GUGU-123725 format. One record per residue: residue number from 1; residue in one letter; x, y, z of N, C-alpha, C in turn. Coordinates in pm, 1 decimal, padded with zeros to 6 digits. Layout:
BEGIN
i,aa,n_east,n_north,n_up,ca_east,ca_north,ca_up,c_east,c_north,c_up
NUM,A,X,Y,Z,X,Y,Z,X,Y,Z
...
This chain:
BEGIN
i,aa,n_east,n_north,n_up,ca_east,ca_north,ca_up,c_east,c_north,c_up
1,M,00084.5,-00116.4,00000.1,-00001.8,-00001.7,00002.2,00087.3,00125.3,00000.7
2,I,00050.0,00220.3,-00078.7,00121.6,00344.3,-00085.4,00047.9,00450.7,-00012.4
3,D,00108.7,00515.1,00086.7,00044.8,00617.6,00163.0,00072.4,00753.6,00102.0
4,N,-00032.4,00817.0,00052.0,-00023.4,00948.0,-00006.6,-00059.9,01061.0,00090.0
5,K,-00045.4,01037.9,00218.6,-00077.1,01127.1,00329.0,-00223.4,01153.7,00348.2
6,R,-00300.3,01169.0,00240.2,-00445.4,01192.8,00254.4,-00523.7,01062.7,00236.8
7,Y,-00466.2,00969.7,00165.4,-00538.2,00844.4,00139.9,-00441.0,00735.9,00104.9
8,I,-00487.0,00612.3,00103.4,-00406.8,00497.9,00071.1,-00442.7,00453.7,-00073.6
9,T,-00341.3,00431.1,-00151.1,-00355.7,00386.9,-00286.7,-00323.3,00237.9,-00292.0
10,L,-00406.6,00158.2,-00360.1,-00386.8,00016.0,-00375.2,-00346.2,-00022.7,-00515.0
11,T,-00259.3,-00119.4,-00527.3,-00228.6,-00172.4,-00657.0,-00343.0,-00261.4,-00704.0
12,Q,-00340.6,-00298.5,-00830.0,-00446.3,-00385.2,-00883.3,-00452.4,-00517.4,-00808.9
13,D,-00333.7,-00574.1,-00776.5,-00333.0,-00699.8,-00699.5,-00397.4,-00683.6,-00559.3
14,E,-00368.2,-00572.0,-00494.2,-00427.1,-00545.1,-00364.9,-00580.0,-00528.1,-00373.9
15,V,-00624.6,-00461.2,-00480.2,-00767.7,-00442.4,-00501.1,-00832.6,-00575.9,-00519.8
16,K,-00775.2,-00663.4,-00606.0,-00834.2,-00791.8,-00629.3,-00839.2,-00879.8,-00504.3
17,E,-00739.5,-00866.1,-00419.4,-00737.3,-00940.3,-00294.0,-00852.9,-00899.0,-00204.5
18,L,-00877.2,-00772.0,-00193.0,-00994.9,-00726.2,-00113.8,-01124.4,-00769.8,-00172.2
19,L,-01134.7,-00768.6,-00306.3,-01258.9,-00805.6,-00374.8,-01282.3,-00954.2,-00363.8
20,K,-01180.2,-01031.4,-00357.0,-01190.8,-01178.1,-00352.7,-01282.2,-01224.3,-00238.6
21,D,-01267.1,-01168.3,-00120.5,-01344.0,-01207.3,-00006.6,-01461.1,-01118.5,00020.2
22,K,-01499.4,-01041.3,-00085.0,-01616.7,-00951.6,-00071.4,-01593.3,-00850.8,00043.7
23,K,-01470.3,-00808.9,00060.8,-01438.4,-00717.2,00170.0,-01449.5,-00572.1,00125.6
24,A,-01473.7,-00548.1,-00002.7,-01477.2,-00411.1,-00052.3,-01570.4,-00402.9,-00173.5
25,I,-01610.6,-00283.7,-00203.2,-01694.8,-00252.8,-00320.5,-01618.8,-00156.7,-00409.0
26,L,-01620.2,-00184.4,-00540.6,-01556.2,-00093.5,-00635.5,-01651.1,00021.0,-00665.1
27,L,-01605.8,00144.9,-00650.6,-01681.6,00261.9,-00678.3,-01619.7,00330.5,-00805.9
28,D,-01693.0,00323.2,-00911.0,-01649.8,00375.5,-01041.9,-01699.0,00521.2,-01054.9
29,V,-01603.7,00615.2,-01064.3,-01642.2,00757.5,-01067.0,-01636.0,00817.2,-01212.5
30,R,-01633.4,00726.2,-01311.0,-01637.9,00775.8,-01450.4,-01780.0,00817.9,-01483.7
31,T,-01799.3,00879.0,-01596.4,-01933.2,00923.3,-01641.6,-02023.3,00800.4,-01666.5
32,D,-02149.8,00832.5,-01672.5,-02248.1,00723.6,-01705.2,-02218.9,00663.6,-01838.7
33,D,-02183.9,00743.9,-01937.7,-02154.0,00692.7,-02073.6,-02030.8,00600.9,-02066.4
34,E,-01926.2,00639.2,-01997.9,-01807.5,00556.7,-01987.8,-01840.8,00423.4,-01919.4
35,Y,-01920.0,00431.1,-01815.9,-01962.2,00312.1,-01743.4,-02042.3,00216.3,-01830.6
36,R,-02135.5,00272.5,-01910.4,-02217.3,00185.4,-01996.7,-02128.1,00121.4,-02100.8
37,E,-02026.1,00191.1,-02150.2,-01937.1,00137.9,-02253.4,-01853.3,00020.7,-02202.5
38,K,-01802.6,00031.3,-02079.9,-01723.4,-00076.9,-02021.2,-01718.7,-00058.3,-01872.6
39,H,-01744.4,-00164.5,-01798.1,-01740.8,-00157.5,-01653.1,-01704.1,-00292.2,-01592.8
40,I,-01668.6,-00288.5,-01468.8,-01643.2,-00410.1,-01396.7,-01768.7,-00454.6,-01325.5
41,D,-01805.9,-00582.9,-01348.7,-01928.5,-00637.8,-01286.3,-01927.9,-00607.0,-01137.3
42,E,-02045.2,-00577.3,-01086.6,-02071.8,-00551.4,-00942.3,-02011.6,-00420.3,-00892.3
43,S,-01957.0,-00339.7,-00981.6,-01908.0,-00208.3,-00937.8,-02028.7,-00116.3,-00927.7
44,V,-02014.6,-00011.1,-00846.9,-02115.6,00090.6,-00829.4,-02067.9,00214.6,-00905.5
45,N,-02156.9,00280.1,-00976.2,-02119.9,00399.4,-01052.7,-02183.3,00526.5,-00995.1
46,I,-02099.7,00616.0,-00948.8,-02142.7,00750.8,-00914.7,-02041.0,00843.1,-00981.0
47,P,-02075.9,00909.6,-01087.5,-01980.5,00999.1,-01157.6,-01919.8,01105.3,-01063.2
48,I,-01792.8,01137.3,-01086.9,-01720.4,01229.2,-01000.8,-01793.4,01362.4,-00983.4
49,D,-01858.0,01410.0,-01088.9,-01925.8,01537.9,-01076.2,-02057.8,01533.9,-00997.2
50,E,-02098.2,01411.0,-00960.1,-02218.3,01394.8,-00880.3,-02186.9,01344.2,-00738.5
51,L,-02055.0,01315.0,-00713.7,-02016.6,01246.0,-00589.1,-02046.5,01328.6,-00462.8
52,E,-02021.8,01457.4,-00467.8,-02046.3,01540.7,-00346.1,-02193.4,01540.6,-00310.3
53,E,-02283.2,01535.2,-00403.4,-02425.1,01536.0,-00377.8,-02481.0,01396.9,-00349.1
54,R,-02411.6,01292.5,-00393.0,-02467.9,01155.8,-00384.0,-02390.5,01065.3,-00288.0
55,F,-02288.4,01116.3,-00218.4,-02206.7,01031.9,-00131.4,-02291.4,00964.1,-00026.1
56,Y,-02404.1,01022.0,00011.7,-02492.2,00964.0,00115.1,-02547.7,00827.9,00070.5
57,E,-02543.6,00800.1,-00058.2,-02591.6,00668.3,-00109.5,-02497.4,00551.5,-00067.7
58,L,-02377.5,00587.5,-00023.9,-02280.2,00488.6,00015.9,-02297.4,00450.7,00164.2
59,D,-02278.4,00324.4,00195.6,-02288.7,00276.3,00331.6,-02156.9,00305.4,00404.5
60,E,-02161.2,00390.7,00503.9,-02035.7,00428.3,00573.3,-01970.0,00313.5,00643.6
61,D,-02037.2,00202.1,00664.6,-01980.1,00085.7,00730.3,-01905.7,-00006.3,00630.9
62,K,-01917.8,00019.9,00501.6,-01854.7,-00066.2,00399.4,-01723.2,-00002.0,00356.3
63,T,-01639.9,-00082.8,00294.9,-01513.2,-00040.6,00238.7,-01529.6,-00018.7,00086.4
64,Y,-01482.1,00092.4,00039.0,-01492.5,00128.3,-00100.4,-01354.3,00150.3,-00164.0
65,I,-01333.3,00101.3,-00282.3,-01214.5,00128.4,-00360.0,-01260.0,00211.5,-00478.0
66,V,-01209.5,00333.6,-00483.7,-01251.7,00428.6,-00590.4,-01159.0,00412.6,-00708.3
67,F,-01223.3,00399.5,-00827.9,-01138.3,00390.3,-00952.3,-01206.6,00462.8,-01064.0
68,C,-01131.5,00487.1,-01171.7,-01181.2,00555.9,-01289.1,-01115.5,00497.1,-01412.0
69,A,-01081.0,00576.2,-01511.0,-01014.3,00520.8,-01630.7,-00866.6,00502.0,-01608.5
70,H,-00799.4,00602.7,-01554.2,-00656.4,00595.2,-01536.4,-00604.2,00627.7,-01397.3
71,G,-00684.6,00680.6,-01308.8,-00642.9,00706.1,-01173.4,-00651.0,00851.5,-01124.5
72,V,-00677.8,00945.1,-01214.1,-00681.2,01084.2,-01174.5,-00811.9,01118.0,-01105.4
73,R,-00921.5,01084.4,-01166.3,-01054.8,01114.6,-01101.8,-01073.8,01032.5,-00974.0
74,S,-01019.2,00913.8,-00971.8,-01035.2,00832.1,-00850.3,-00964.0,00895.6,-00730.5
75,A,-00847.5,00959.2,-00752.6,-00781.4,01024.8,-00642.9,-00865.0,01140.5,-00590.3
76,A,-00926.1,01216.9,-00683.8,-01015.5,01329.9,-00642.0,-01135.2,01275.0,-00569.0
77,G,-01192.5,01166.6,-00620.4,-01311.3,01105.9,-00556.5,-01279.0,01052.3,-00418.2
78,T,-01162.8,00992.7,-00400.6,-01121.8,00945.5,-00270.3,-01113.6,01059.5,-00170.0
79,C,-01057.0,01171.5,-00210.6,-01047.6,01289.0,-00123.6,-01184.7,01343.9,-00089.3
80,I,-01275.8,01348.4,-00183.9,-01410.9,01394.8,-00161.3,-01475.4,01312.0,-00048.9
81,L,-01467.3,01181.1,-00064.1,-01534.5,01093.7,00032.4,-01469.4,01099.2,00167.8
82,L,-01342.2,01112.4,00174.9,-01275.8,01127.9,00304.8,-01316.1,01261.8,00371.5
83,E,-01327.7,01366.2,00293.3,-01369.1,01494.9,00346.7,-01514.6,01492.6,00390.4
84,K,-01596.3,01402.4,00335.1,-01735.0,01388.7,00378.6,-01749.0,01302.4,00503.4
85,G,-01635.6,01248.0,00547.8,-01638.1,01171.2,00672.8,-01634.8,01019.8,00657.2
86,L,-01636.6,00967.7,00537.0,-01625.8,00823.2,00517.3,-01483.2,00783.2,00548.3
87,T,-01461.2,00667.3,00609.7,-01327.4,00631.4,00653.5,-01270.9,00509.8,00582.8
88,N,-01347.2,00420.7,00535.4,-01299.0,00299.0,00470.8,-01294.6,00316.2,00319.6
89,I,-01209.2,00416.6,00278.0,-01200.4,00453.2,00140.6,-01057.1,00440.1,00090.7
90,Y,-01040.2,00374.8,-00023.9,-00907.7,00357.9,-00086.2,-00912.7,00402.4,-00231.4
91,N,-00798.1,00440.4,-00279.6,-00786.3,00480.4,-00420.1,-00718.8,00364.4,-00497.8
92,S,-00771.4,00333.9,-00613.8,-00708.4,00235.5,-00701.9,-00602.5,00301.4,-00786.4
93,Q,-00480.0,00253.9,-00777.0,-00369.9,00307.9,-00848.3,-00389.9,00296.6,-01000.9
94,E,-00459.6,00192.5,-01040.0,-00479.2,00167.0,-01182.8,-00629.9,00172.3,-01213.7
95,G,-00662.1,00229.2,-01325.7,-00805.8,00238.0,-01364.7,-00846.9,00124.6,-01453.5
96,I,-00966.5,00136.9,-01504.7,-01024.0,00030.7,-01585.6,-00945.4,00008.8,-01715.8
97,A,-00871.7,00111.0,-01758.3,-00791.1,00097.5,-01882.6,-00688.5,-00009.4,-01872.3
98,T,-00642.6,-00041.0,-01751.4,-00538.6,-00144.4,-01734.2,-00589.4,-00264.2,-01657.6
99,W,-00719.5,-00268.6,-01634.9,-00779.7,-00379.5,-01553.2,-00767.7,-00508.2,-01627.3
100,K,-00723.9,-00612.3,-01556.1,-00705.4,-00747.3,-01614.5,-00797.6,-00843.0,-01543.7
């Protein structure tokens, strides 16, 4: 895990390890169109530009891994959620563009 002072960034292998045991939920912050075009099954989609207004839809007792296409929007989304008081939030180092 890489500590970026404000949040923890996970590698793809670390993300997959958390997902394996259903310990986390993937939060896709790409646009609705991007999500419809390609997405990871069982991920939740809340576009970054709607996240501040819709964060309440997330269960604060669950763990979320925020991801996007390449990692820029996910970092911003992670910060938004932490600022809103959610604590079990991680950033995915790699986005869906490199997902295997």
